[in-house]
KETI-543849 format. One record per atom (N, C-alpha, C): residue number from 1; residue in three letters; atom name; x, y, z. Coordinates in steps of 0.05 Angstrom, whole numbers, always signed. Last residue first. Layout:
N
n; res; atom; u; v; w
NUM; ALA; CA; X; Y; Z
...
This chain:
191
n; res; atom; u; v; w
191; LEU; N; +121; +329; +15
191; LEU; CA; +139; +319; +35
191; LEU; C; +166; +335; +37
190; ALA; N; +90; +344; -27
190; ALA; CA; +87; +360; -3
190; ALA; C; +108; +351; +18
189; ALA; N; +97; +305; -66
189; ALA; CA; +108; +331; -71
189; ALA; C; +108; +349; -46
188; LEU; N; +67; +262; -44
188; LEU; CA; +95; +261; -45
188; LEU; C; +108; +288; -50
187; PHE; N; +14; +285; -51
187; PHE; CA; +25; +277; -23
187; PHE; C; +55; +276; -25
186; ASP; N; +13; +292; -107
186; ASP; CA; +9; +314; -89
186; ASP; C; +20; +309; -60
185; LEU; N; +15; +235; -121
185; LEU; CA; +36; +254; -129
185; LEU; C; +35; +281; -112
184; VAL; N; -33; +218; -97
184; VAL; CA; -7; +208; -88
184; VAL; C; +15; +226; -96
183; ARG; N; -70; +246; -127
183; ARG; CA; -69; +250; -99
183; ARG; C; -43; +241; -88
182; GLN; N; -61; +225; -179
182; GLN; CA; -56; +253; -174
182; GLN; C; -53; +260; -145
181; THR; N; -74; +172; -170
181; THR; CA; -46; +179; -177
181; THR; C; -41; +207; -171
180; LEU; N; -129; +176; -160
180; LEU; CA; -113; +166; -140
180; LEU; C; -83; +175; -145
179; LEU; N; -146; +195; -210
179; LEU; CA; -149; +213; -187
179; LEU; C; -130; +202; -165
178; ALA; N; -132; +151; -243
178; ALA; CA; -120; +177; -248
178; ALA; C; -123; +196; -226
177; THR; N; -161; +110; -220
177; THR; CA; -132; +109; -218
177; THR; C; -121; +137; -223
176; ALA; N; -213; +126; -233
176; ALA; CA; -206; +124; -206
176; ALA; C; -177; +126; -203
175; ALA; N; -208; +120; -290
175; ALA; CA; -215; +146; -278
175; ALA; C; -206; +147; -248
174; ALA; N; -193; +65; -297
174; ALA; CA; -176; +86; -307
174; ALA; C; -182; +111; -294
173; ASP; N; -194; +10; -260
173; ASP; CA; -212; +31; -265
173; ASP; C; -194; +56; -272
172; TYR; N; -186; -61; -264
172; TYR; CA; -174; -33; -268
172; TYR; C; -196; -13; -274
171; SER; N; -199; -112; -263
171; SER; CA; -210; -97; -241
171; SER; C; -202; -65; -245
170; PRO; N; -166; -141; -297
170; PRO; CA; -194; -134; -306
170; PRO; C; -208; -114; -287
169; LEU; N; -98; -115; -295
169; LEU; CA; -119; -133; -287
169; LEU; C; -145; -124; -295
168; SER; N; -60; -78; -305
168; SER; CA; -57; -105; -319
168; SER; C; -79; -125; -311
167; SER; N; -66; -34; -274
167; SER; CA; -75; -33; -302
167; SER; C; -73; -59; -317
166; ASP; N; -90; -27; -213
166; ASP; CA; -72; -44; -228
166; ASP; C; -81; -47; -256
165; ALA; N; -128; +1; -185
165; ALA; CA; -106; +16; -196
165; ALA; C; -84; +0; -210
164; PHE; N; -164; -37; -163
164; PHE; CA; -173; -18; -185
164; PHE; C; -151; -1; -197
163; TYR; N; -172; -87; -133
163; TYR; CA; -147; -78; -146
163; TYR; C; -151; -58; -168
162; HIS; N; -229; -85; -123
162; HIS; CA; -209; -86; -102
162; HIS; C; -181; -74; -114
161; GLN; N; -289; -52; -142
161; GLN; CA; -266; -67; -148
161; GLN; C; -244; -64; -127
160; ASP; N; -334; -22; -139
160; ASP; CA; -333; -45; -122
160; ASP; C; -308; -64; -127
159; GLY; N; -345; +52; -134
159; GLY; CA; -341; +24; -148
159; GLY; C; -338; +3; -128
158; PRO; N; -318; +114; -122
158; PRO; CA; -342; +99; -129
158; PRO; C; -335; +73; -144
157; TYR; N; -269; +118; -70
157; TYR; CA; -276; +122; -99
157; TYR; C; -302; +105; -104
156; LEU; N; -246; +152; -14
156; LEU; CA; -263; +130; -24
156; LEU; C; -272; +137; -52
155; TYR; N; -191; +166; +24
155; TYR; CA; -204; +172; +0
155; TYR; C; -220; +148; -11
154; LEU; N; -171; +195; +82
154; LEU; CA; -181; +171; +71
154; LEU; C; -197; +178; +48
153; ALA; N; -111; +224; +109
153; ALA; CA; -134; +227; +91
153; ALA; C; -143; +198; +82
152; GLY; N; -73; +262; +157
152; GLY; CA; -83; +237; +146
152; GLY; C; -107; +241; +129
151; GLU; N; -30; +285; +197
151; GLU; CA; -36; +290; +169
151; GLU; C; -46; +265; +158
150; GLU; N; -27; +263; +247
150; GLU; CA; -29; +291; +244
150; GLU; C; -37; +299; +216
149; ALA; N; -69; +205; +258
149; ALA; CA; -46; +219; +243
149; ALA; C; -50; +249; +243
148; GLN; N; -118; +191; +280
148; GLN; CA; -94; +191; +297
148; GLN; C; -71; +207; +284
147; THR; N; -152; +192; +238
147; THR; CA; -157; +210; +260
147; THR; C; -134; +211; +278
146; VAL; N; -130; +152; +205
146; VAL; CA; -129; +180; +196
146; VAL; C; -136; +200; +217
145; LEU; N; -143; +106; +236
145; LEU; CA; -114; +113; +231
145; LEU; C; -114; +143; +223
144; GLU; N; -199; +103; +237
144; GLU; CA; -184; +107; +261
144; GLU; C; -155; +117; +256
143; ARG; N; -207; +94; +180
143; ARG; CA; -219; +119; +195
143; ARG; C; -204; +123; +222
142; ALA; N; -181; +45; +175
142; ALA; CA; -171; +69; +161
142; ALA; C; -182; +95; +173
141; ALA; N; -211; +11; +204
141; ALA; CA; -184; +16; +213
141; ALA; C; -174; +40; +200
140; ASP; N; -258; +15; +174
140; ASP; CA; -258; +24; +201
140; ASP; C; -230; +28; +212
139; VAL; N; -240; -6; +126
139; VAL; CA; -248; +21; +125
139; VAL; C; -249; +32; +154
138; ASP; N; -228; -59; +142
138; ASP; CA; -208; -42; +133
138; ASP; C; -216; -13; +134
137; GLY; N; -269; -95; +156
137; GLY; CA; -258; -78; +175
137; GLY; C; -237; -59; +168
136; GLU; N; -293; -120; +112
136; GLU; CA; -275; -135; +129
136; GLU; C; -260; -119; +150
135; ASP; N; -323; -88; +79
135; ASP; CA; -337; -107; +96
135; ASP; C; -319; -121; +115
134; MET; N; -292; -51; +49
134; MET; CA; -314; -41; +65
134; MET; C; -325; -61; +85
133; PHE; N; -250; -84; +25
133; PHE; CA; -245; -59; +40
133; PHE; C; -266; -51; +58
132; PHE; N; -280; -127; +2
132; PHE; CA; -256; -131; +19
132; PHE; C; -251; -107; +36
131; PRO; N; -321; -102; -29
131; PRO; CA; -327; -120; -4
131; PRO; C; -304; -124; +14
130; ASP; N; -323; -37; -48
130; ASP; CA; -305; -60; -48
130; ASP; C; -312; -77; -24
129; ALA; N; -351; +9; -49
129; ALA; CA; -368; -15; -49
129; ALA; C; -349; -41; -53
128; ASP; N; -315; +50; -49
128; ASP; CA; -336; +50; -29
128; ASP; C; -353; +27; -31
127; MET; N; -244; +33; -53
127; MET; CA; -271; +36; -65
127; MET; C; -293; +32; -46
126; GLY; N; -189; +69; -23
126; GLY; CA; -206; +45; -28
126; GLY; C; -230; +52; -43
125; HIS; N; -130; +93; +9
125; HIS; CA; -148; +94; -15
125; HIS; C; -162; +68; -18
124; VAL; N; -100; +136; +55
124; VAL; CA; -113; +109; +52
124; VAL; C; -132; +112; +28
123; GLN; N; -41; +169; +72
123; GLN; CA; -65; +169; +55
123; GLN; C; -73; +139; +54
122; VAL; N; -5; +204; +123
122; VAL; CA; -14; +179; +111
122; VAL; C; -39; +185; +94
121; PRO; N; +55; +229; +156
121; PRO; CA; +30; +232; +142
121; PRO; C; +21; +206; +127
120; VAL; N; +84; +229; +214
120; VAL; CA; +83; +210; +193
120; VAL; C; +57; +214; +177
119; GLY; N; +83; +257; +262
119; GLY; CA; +98; +268; +240
119; GLY; C; +100; +250; +215
118; LYS; N; +78; +203; +308
118; LYS; CA; +76; +233; +302
118; LYS; C; +94; +239; +278
117; PRO; N; +52; +139; +291
117; PRO; CA; +75; +156; +296
117; PRO; C; +70; +185; +290
116; TRP; N; -8; +115; +319
116; TRP; CA; +6; +123; +295
116; TRP; C; +28; +143; +302
115; THR; N; -3; +75; +378
115; THR; CA; -13; +97; +363
115; THR; C; +2; +100; +338
114; ALA; N; +18; +24; +396
114; ALA; CA; -6; +37; +409
114; ALA; C; -18; +60; +392
113; GLY; N; +30; -24; +344
113; GLY; CA; +37; -5; +365
113; GLY; C; +12; +8; +376
112; PHE; N; +8; -57; +306
112; PHE; CA; +37; -51; +305
112; PHE; C; +47; -33; +325
111; GLU; N; -45; -62; +318
111; GLU; CA; -32; -85; +309
111; GLU; C; +0; -82; +310
110; SER; N; -68; -12; +324
110; SER; CA; -59; -26; +349
110; SER; C; -44; -52; +342
109; VAL; N; -86; +4; +277
109; VAL; CA; -62; +15; +285
109; VAL; C; -51; -1; +310
108; PRO; N; -114; -48; +235
108; PRO; CA; -116; -31; +258
108; PRO; C; -89; -22; +270
107; ILE; N; -95; -38; +166
107; ILE; CA; -94; -53; +189
107; ILE; C; -99; -36; +214
106; CYS; N; -124; -32; +102
106; CYS; CA; -114; -18; +126
106; CYS; C; -116; -38; +150
105; SER; N; -130; -29; +30
105; SER; CA; -129; -42; +56
105; SER; C; -119; -25; +77
104; TYR; N; -126; -1; -18
104; TYR; CA; -144; -22; -16
104; TYR; C; -146; -36; +11
103; PHE; N; -63; +25; -2
103; PHE; CA; -83; +22; -25
103; PHE; C; -98; -3; -19
102; LEU; N; -30; +74; +32
102; LEU; CA; -41; +48; +38
102; LEU; C; -66; +46; +17
101; LEU; N; +28; +106; +45
101; LEU; CA; +8; +105; +23
101; LEU; C; -5; +76; +25
100; ALA; N; +64; +146; +91
100; ALA; CA; +51; +119; +84
100; ALA; C; +29; +122; +64
99; GLY; N; +127; +178; +107
99; GLY; CA; +98; +176; +100
99; GLY; C; +88; +148; +93
98; ARG; N; +176; +174; +126
98; ARG; CA; +169; +200; +115
98; ARG; C; +139; +200; +109
97; ALA; N; +210; +142; +180
97; ALA; CA; +189; +141; +159
97; ALA; C; +179; +169; +152
96; GLY; N; +246; +142; +220
96; GLY; CA; +253; +157; +197
96; GLY; C; +232; +157; +177
95; PRO; N; +240; +77; +250
95; PRO; CA; +247; +106; +252
95; PRO; C; +254; +118; +226
94; ARG; N; +190; +32; +240
94; ARG; CA; +218; +38; +232
94; ARG; C; +222; +68; +233
93; THR; N; +135; +28; +254
93; THR; CA; +156; +18; +274
93; THR; C; +185; +26; +266
92; GLN; N; +98; +47; +217
92; GLN; CA; +92; +51; +245
92; GLN; C; +117; +45; +264
91; ALA; N; +120; +34; +167
91; ALA; CA; +114; +63; +173
91; ALA; C; +110; +67; +203
90; LEU; N; +122; -22; +176
90; LEU; CA; +146; -7; +172
90; LEU; C; +142; +24; +179
89; MET; N; +66; -34; +175
89; MET; CA; +84; -43; +197
89; MET; C; +109; -26; +198
88; GLN; N; +51; -16; +125
88; GLN; CA; +40; -2; +150
88; GLN; C; +58; -9; +174
87; ALA; N; +80; -50; +92
87; ALA; CA; +83; -22; +90
87; ALA; C; +75; -7; +116
86; PRO; N; +65; -104; +105
86; PRO; CA; +92; -95; +111
86; PRO; C; +95; -64; +110
85; VAL; N; +8; -94; +93
85; VAL; CA; +18; -106; +117
85; VAL; C; +46; -98; +123
84; VAL; N; +0; -75; +41
84; VAL; CA; -4; -57; +62
84; VAL; C; +7; -68; +90
83; GLY; N; +6; -119; +8
83; GLY; CA; +29; -101; +11
83; GLY; C; +25; -80; +34
82; LEU; N; -49; -135; +4
82; LEU; CA; -29; -150; +20
82; LEU; C; -3; -133; +26
81; SER; N; -62; -72; -20
81; SER; CA; -75; -96; -7
81; SER; C; -57; -110; +11
80; PHE; N; -1; -45; -37
80; PHE; CA; -28; -50; -49
80; PHE; C; -38; -75; -34
79; GLY; N; +36; +6; +0
79; GLY; CA; +29; -22; -7
79; GLY; C; +1; -24; -17
78; ALA; N; +92; +44; +19
78; ALA; CA; +68; +42; +4
78; ALA; C; +62; +12; +0
77; TYR; N; +129; +91; +56
77; TYR; CA; +122; +62; +52
77; TYR; C; +95; +61; +39
76; VAL; N; +181; +133; +43
76; VAL; CA; +152; +130; +44
76; VAL; C; +146; +101; +37
75; LEU; N; +242; +135; +83
75; LEU; CA; +225; +125; +61
75; LEU; C; +196; +131; +66
74; GLU; N; +294; +140; +112
74; GLU; CA; +276; +161; +103
74; GLU; C; +260; +153; +79
73; ALA; N; +332; +99; +117
73; ALA; CA; +308; +99; +135
73; ALA; C; +288; +119; +127
72; PRO; N; +353; +69; +54
72; PRO; CA; +355; +89; +76
72; PRO; C; +329; +89; +93
71; LEU; N; +355; -4; +48
71; LEU; CA; +349; +23; +38
71; LEU; C; +352; +42; +62
70; ARG; N; +354; -53; +69
70; ARG; CA; +375; -49; +46
70; ARG; C; +374; -20; +38
69; GLU; N; +311; -55; +102
69; GLU; CA; +338; -55; +113
69; GLU; C; +360; -48; +93
68; ALA; N; +269; -67; +68
68; ALA; CA; +273; -40; +79
68; ALA; C; +301; -36; +89
67; GLU; N; +275; -121; +58
67; GLU; CA; +278; -103; +35
67; GLU; C; +283; -74; +45
66; LYS; N; +266; -140; +110
66; LYS; CA; +292; -145; +98
66; LYS; C; +297; -126; +75
65; GLN; N; +211; -126; +115
65; GLN; CA; +233; -114; +133
65; GLN; C; +258; -117; +121
64; GLY; N; +190; -160; +76
64; GLY; CA; +186; -131; +75
64; GLY; C; +207; -117; +90
63; ARG; N; +201; -209; +101
63; ARG; CA; +212; -202; +72
63; ARG; C; +210; -173; +68
62; ALA; N; +170; -204; +147
62; ALA; CA; +200; -207; +149
62; ALA; C; +213; -200; +122
61; MET; N; +119; -202; +125
61; MET; CA; +129; -179; +140
61; MET; C; +159; -180; +142
60; ILE; N; +116; -255; +103
60; ILE; CA; +112; -231; +86
60; ILE; C; +124; -206; +99
59; GLU; N; +123; -284; +150
59; GLU; CA; +143; -286; +129
59; GLU; C; +140; -262; +110
58; GLY; N; +75; -273; +175
58; GLY; CA; +100; -266; +190
58; GLY; C; +123; -266; +169
57; PHE; N; +37; -295; +142
57; PHE; CA; +38; -265; +143
57; PHE; C; +65; -256; +157
56; GLY; N; +58; -353; +103
56; GLY; CA; +51; -340; +130
56; GLY; C; +55; -310; +129
55; LEU; N; +61; -387; +61
55; LEU; CA; +86; -372; +69
55; LEU; C; +81; -364; +99
54; GLU; N; +9; -404; +56
54; GLU; CA; +30; -425; +58
54; GLU; C; +56; -411; +69
53; ARG; N; -16; -355; +53
53; ARG; CA; -23; -373; +76
53; ARG; C; -1; -394; +78
52; VAL; N; +1; -341; +2
52; VAL; CA; +7; -325; +25
52; VAL; C; +4; -341; +50
51; TYR; N; -23; -379; -31
51; TYR; CA; +6; -378; -29
51; TYR; C; +14; -363; -3
50; LYS; N; -76; -362; -23
50; LYS; CA; -69; -389; -15
50; LYS; C; -38; -392; -12
49; MET; N; -74; -311; -45
49; MET; CA; -77; -314; -17
49; MET; C; -71; -343; -7
48; GLY; N; -70; -325; -99
48; GLY; CA; -48; -311; -87
48; GLY; C; -50; -313; -56
47; SER; N; -119; -350; -107
47; SER; CA; -95; -366; -111
47; SER; C; -70; -352; -97
46; GLU; N; -153; -305; -95
46; GLU; CA; -154; -331; -79
46; GLU; C; -130; -347; -82
45; ILE; N; -142; -267; -136
45; ILE; CA; -136; -262; -107
45; ILE; C; -134; -287; -91
44; ASP; N; -113; -298; -194
44; ASP; CA; -135; -287; -180
44; ASP; C; -125; -282; -151
43; ASP; N; -65; -313; -220
43; ASP; CA; -88; -305; -236
43; ASP; C; -111; -292; -220
42; PHE; N; -2; -292; -193
42; PHE; CA; -25; -309; -193
42; PHE; C; -49; -297; -209
41; THR; N; +68; -300; -196
41; THR; CA; +45; -284; -199
41; THR; C; +22; -302; -199
40; ARG; N; +135; -306; -171
40; ARG; CA; +110; -316; -175
40; ARG; C; +86; -294; -178
39; GLY; N; +182; -279; -158
39; GLY; CA; +176; -282; -185
39; GLY; C; +147; -295; -191
38; ASP; N; +182; -280; -102
38; ASP; CA; +204; -292; -116
38; ASP; C; +195; -299; -145
37; PHE; N; +146; -249; -73
37; PHE; CA; +139; -276; -82
37; PHE; C; +158; -291; -99
36; LEU; N; +161; -198; -67
36; LEU; CA; +159; -213; -43
36; LEU; C; +154; -243; -49
35; ASP; N; +200; -157; -101
35; ASP; CA; +182; -181; -106
35; ASP; C; +182; -199; -83
34; PRO; N; +200; -86; -93
34; PRO; CA; +211; -113; -87
34; PRO; C; +190; -134; -94
33; THR; N; +208; -31; -120
33; THR; CA; +185; -50; -121
33; THR; C; +196; -79; -118
32; HIS; N; +222; +36; -105
32; HIS; CA; +231; +7; -103
32; HIS; C; +207; -11; -103
31; VAL; N; +228; +96; -135
31; VAL; CA; +209; +77; -126
31; VAL; C; +221; +48; -128
30; THR; N; +241; +164; -133
30; THR; CA; +255; +138; -133
30; THR; C; +235; +118; -120
29; HIS; N; +210; +213; -174
29; HIS; CA; +212; +199; -148
29; HIS; C; +226; +172; -152
28; GLY; N; +203; +239; -224
28; GLY; CA; +228; +240; -208
28; GLY; C; +230; +227; -183
27; VAL; N; +160; +226; -254
27; VAL; CA; +162; +255; -245
27; VAL; C; +186; +258; -226
26; GLN; N; +168; +174; -266
26; GLN; CA; +168; +193; -288
26; GLN; C; +170; +222; -279
25; ARG; N; +158; +147; -218
25; ARG; CA; +185; +150; -226
25; ARG; C; +188; +172; -249
24; LEU; N; +102; +143; -218
24; LEU; CA; +116; +159; -199
24; LEU; C; +145; +167; -205
23; ALA; N; +97; +110; -262
23; ALA; CA; +85; +135; -262
23; ALA; C; +96; +154; -242
22; ASP; N; +123; +63; -243
22; ASP; CA; +135; +79; -266
22; ASP; C; +123; +107; -266
21; ALA; N; +85; +45; -206
21; ALA; CA; +112; +55; -196
21; ALA; C; +125; +71; -218
20; PHE; N; +47; +30; -243
20; PHE; CA; +40; +49; -224
20; PHE; C; +67; +63; -213
19; ALA; N; +75; -12; -269
19; ALA; CA; +65; +13; -285
19; ALA; C; +60; +36; -266
18; VAL; N; +80; -49; -228
18; VAL; CA; +104; -36; -238
18; VAL; C; +98; -10; -256
17; VAL; N; +27; -62; -225
17; VAL; CA; +41; -50; -201
17; VAL; C; +66; -37; -210
16; GLY; N; +19; -84; -276
16; GLY; CA; +3; -60; -268
16; GLY; C; +16; -47; -243
15; ARG; N; +50; -130; -278
15; ARG; CA; +57; -106; -296
15; ARG; C; +43; -81; -286
14; THR; N; +55; -152; -209
14; THR; CA; +44; -152; -237
14; THR; C; +55; -127; -252
13; LEU; N; +77; -186; -161
13; LEU; CA; +89; -161; -176
13; LEU; C; +81; -162; -205
12; GLY; N; +16; -216; -137
12; GLY; CA; +45; -214; -142
12; GLY; C; +54; -186; -154
11; GLN; N; -33; -218; -117
11; GLN; CA; -29; -230; -145
11; GLN; C; +0; -228; -154
10; ALA; N; -31; -190; -70
10; ALA; CA; -31; -219; -68
10; ALA; C; -29; -233; -95
9; HIS; N; +10; -131; -85
9; HIS; CA; -14; -144; -74
9; HIS; C; -11; -175; -76
8; HIS; N; +74; -101; -68
8; HIS; CA; +54; -111; -85
8; HIS; C; +31; -126; -70
7; PHE; N; +101; -43; -39
7; PHE; CA; +98; -72; -38
7; PHE; C; +73; -79; -53
6; LEU; N; +151; +6; -47
6; LEU; CA; +122; -1; -56
6; LEU; C; +120; -32; -55
5; LEU; N; +183; +57; -20
5; LEU; CA; +185; +28; -20
5; LEU; C; +156; +17; -23
4; VAL; N; +208; +118; -46
4; VAL; CA; +184; +101; -40
4; VAL; C; +191; +72; -40
3; GLU; N; +234; +180; -36
3; GLU; CA; +241; +153; -41
3; GLU; C; +219; +134; -30
2; ALA; N; +216; +243; -68
2; ALA; CA; +214; +223; -46
2; ALA; C; +225; +196; -56
1; MET; N; +247; +305; -82
1; MET; CA; +235; +281; -92
1; MET; C; +237; +261; -68
């Protein structure tokens, strides 16, 4: 079984993020879901991102780093949208990473180092008409990342929702989430 550090998106640690973590826990994985917003949640992406801009992306990464330091080095790092920032940074820079699961977002590999680390498998998941994922460079960064990784996969799902795997939000897509969850479980089982 894997140990996963899962970071939430810009609307905070929602019930849907916790429910996703619980689905992984039900099959025996250990999943940590730190709250990078100190209990705050937001009704929409824009409000959450306003709070993130007040904190600064550097602070988000520092909070993610602090959470990781409390845990063993042999982690799978996972993140939903904003949570991809600390997850990808840690997967690329913290020795011992077992894998990375990046949902709805991807950062250019060059942001955290020259190349993706050897031996760290990765999955990137997004919707094929999500304007955030498709139009803001994330899909291009994902394509580059999976070509660098020894074991990398980019999965595109039909639809235009950003937070499609968060069951507590109107953007939830049950069919896409079921497939995403199965792919994640297969990924974790192979580690």
